Each structure stands twice: as structure tokens, then as C-alpha cells.
C-alpha positions in Angstrom: 8.3 29.5 -24.1 7.5 26.4 -22.4 9.9 24.0 -21.0 9.1 20.6 -20.0 11.2 18.7 -17.7 10.1 15.3 -16.6 12.4 14.5 -13.8 11.0 17.9 -12.1 7.6 16.9 -12.9 8.1 13.7 -10.8 10.0 15.2 -8.5 6.9 17.5 -7.6 4.6 14.6 -7.5 6.7 12.3 -5.6 9.8 14.1 -4.3 10.3 16.4 -1.4 7.7 16.9 1.0 5.6 14.4 -1.1 7.8 11.6 -0.7 7.1 11.6 3.3 3.5 11.8 2.5 3.7 8.7 0.2 5.6 7.1 2.7 3.8 7.4 5.5 0.6 6.6 3.4 2.5 3.3 2.8 3.1 2.7 5.9 -0.2 3.4 7.4 -1.6 0.9 4.6 0.6 -1.9 5.7 0.4 -1.4 9.3 -2.8 -3.5 10.1 -1.4 -6.3 7.9 2.0 -6.2 9.6 0.2 -5.8 12.8 -1.8 -9.1 12.2 1.2 -10.8 11.2 3.0 -10.3 14.2 0.4 -10.9 16.3 -0.3 -14.2 14.9 3.0 -15.2 14.7 3.5 -14.1 18.4 0.5 -16.0 19.6 1.9 -19.1 18.2 5.5 -18.7 19.3 5.0 -17.4 22.8 1.9 -19.3 24.0 2.3 -21.9 26.4 -1.2 -23.4 25.4 -1.0 -26.8 23.3 -1.8 -26.1 19.8 -4.3 -28.6 18.4 -5.2 -27.0 14.7 -3.2 -24.5 12.6 -3.0 -23.2 9.3 0.0 -21.4 7.5 0.5 -17.7 8.3 0.2 -16.4 4.7 -3.2 -18.2 4.4 -4.4 -16.8 7.5 -3.6 -13.2 6.2 -5.6 -14.1 3.1 -8.4 -15.0 4.8 -8.3 -11.7 6.9 -7.9 -9.8 3.8 -11.0 -11.6 2.4 -13.1 -11.2 5.3 -12.0 -7.6 5.6 -10.4 -8.1 9.2 -13.2 -10.1 10.5 -11.6 -13.5 10.8 -8.6 -15.3 9.6 -10.3 -19.0 9.4 -11.2 -20.8 6.3 -15.0 -19.9 7.3 -14.5 -16.4 7.6 -17.2 -14.6 6.0 -16.5 -12.4 2.5 -16.9 -8.8 2.8 -17.1 -7.5 -0.9 -16.6 -3.6 -0.1 -13.9 -4.3 2.2 -12.2 -6.6 -0.1 -12.7 -4.6 -3.2 -11.3 -1.4 -1.7 -8.2 -3.4 -0.4 -7.7 -4.6 -3.9 -7.6 -0.7 -5.4 -5.7 0.5 -2.5 -3.0 -2.2 -2.8 -2.5 -1.8 -6.5 -2.4 2.1 -6.2 0.3 1.4 -3.2 2.1 -1.0 -5.8 2.2 1.9 -8.2 3.0 4.4 -6.0 6.2 2.5 -4.7 7.2 2.0 -8.5 6.8 5.9 -8.9 8.6 6.6 -5.7 11.5 4.5 -6.6 11.8 5.6 -10.2 11.9 9.3 -8.7 14.4 8.5 -6.1 16.4 6.8 -8.8 16.5 9.6 -11.2 17.3 12.1 -8.2 20.5 9.7 -7.3 21.3 9.9 -11.0 21.4 13.8 -11.3 23.2 13.9 -8.0 26.1 11.6 -9.0 26.4 12.7 -12.7 26.2 16.4 -11.5 24.3 17.0 -14.6 20.5 16.6 -15.9 19.7 12.9 -16.5 18.3 11.6 -19.8 14.4 10.9 -19.2 11.2 11.3 -20.6 7.9 10.8 -19.2 6.5 9.0 -21.9 6.0 5.0 -22.4 5.3 2.8 -19.5 6.5 5.9 -17.4 4.3 8.4 -18.6 1.2 5.9 -18.3 1.9 5.1 -15.0 2.3 8.7 -14.0 -1.2 9.6 -15.7 -3.0 6.8 -14.0 -1.4 7.6 -10.6 -2.6 11.3 -10.8 -6.5 9.9 -11.6 -6.3 6.8 -9.2 -5.3 9.1 -6.5 -9.0 10.0 -6.1 -10.3 6.7 -6.4 -7.6 5.6 -4.1 -8.9 8.0 -1.5 -12.3 6.6 -1.9 -11.2 3.3 -1.3 -9.3 4.3 1.8 -12.3 6.1 3.1 -14.7 3.0 2.7 -12.0 0.8 3.7 -11.2 2.8 7.1 -14.7 2.9 7.8 -15.4 -0.7 7.6 -12.2 -1.3 9.8 -13.4 1.0 12.4 -17.0 -0.3 12.2 -15.6 -4.0 12.8 -17.0 -5.4 16.5 -14.3 -6.4 18.7 -15.0 -8.7 21.8 -14.7 -6.8 25.0 -12.7 -8.8 27.7 
């Protein structure tokens, strides 16, 4: 006899211990970009020096991503490997957020109803779950490539 419980399947991948692993991974992914935004904002608003030329913060962030962290101006070089890995990791993290949200929603629904919820791991959610299982390894490779590029970035010594 084989019993299939789609909610339990989601919980095994995105609940309990794994929700913390996914949450920490999302935070680690977002940290360099949040740090960039915070440091550029603080530099602009807390600096007493006269500002001559500016660009919008969103545009600076786009250049930062485009260049793999090497610059944030319009003449920043394009980093193919870093930008490609960013796109893969970003897409996977969007998928991860959707799967975490769905798992937590189903868990809450079961808790409130005190009964199993009606959910099938088919259609869109089934495809997303299947993709997330396989893209995890692609994501892992992209994270390694992106991390190697990030840590090899030369920084000025003052």
C-alpha cells in the first residue's frame, strides 16, 4: 500500500528544519544587494561633500548586478559568468519563496482547520516542485561560481 500526502511532501522539502535552511539561504543571497543599497543610500545622505553627478539607486543596483559587483556606474564592465549565475540564483530564489509560502499556507490551514487540507501536488505547484528539486543542483553550481567571482573581486586598500 502506498499513501501519498502532497502536503507532507512539501513539508519534507520546505518545512521544519528545511524552512530555516531556505530562509538563511535567501538572506545570504540578498545580503550583498541590501548592503549595496544601504551603503549607497548612506553615502549619499550622510556625506557632507558636495554631490556633482548622481544616478537613481535602482539604476546603480542594476549596474552593480550587471558588472558582478565590479562597479555601479554606466561604464561598469559586463561580467558574463557572474550575471548569468545571478539570473539563475535569482530565479531559483523566487521559486523558493513561492514554495515556502505555499507550504506555510498549507500548514497554517491544517492547523486552523485541525484537519487535513485538500491539496494536490499537480498542475502548476507540481511542476514548480519538480523544477525546484532539479534546479537546486543548478543553483548550487551558480552559487559556487558567483561566490568565487565575488570573493575574487579586487578591492582598493586605503
